[in-house]
C-alpha positions, 0 to 999 in steps of 0.5 A: 099381951093378955089372954083375951088379946092373944086368943081372940084378936086373930079371929076378930081381925079375920072377920073384919078382913073376910068381910071386906074381901068377899068379892074378890080376895086380892082386890080392894074395892073403892067400897071397901077402901071406904068402908075402912077409911070410915073405920079407921076415922074412929081408930086412927087416935094419932091421925097419921092415916094408918092404923097400928096394931097398938090402936086396934088392940085399944079398940078391941079393949074397949069393945070387950070392956063395953060387952062385959056387962058383968065386969067378970073379965069374961065373956059369954057366948050372948056377949062375944056375939054382941062385941063381934057385931061391933066390928061387922060392917055389915051391921047397922052403920059401917063405923063400929060404935067401939071405934066412936071416941 
């Protein structure tokens, strides 16, 4: 696991989970499940209707690469904000553009 993944993946996953669980932390509404299903469509590469760690990591790596416009292997705060926006279901469109094939 590279430094980026080990350092930022927990924060990214936490922000996805927090956004999905705003109403009730121990309940999953139909809207939450629909959002997850929509997002998973572009992430679930083996189409087993489950999202593996490897599939999530691949999407995070793709989003990082897209945000790293200078190809330095590092993101400034503006680039990081743009990348994190890709995982925010409240942003334009529920499905992350990083998750699109």
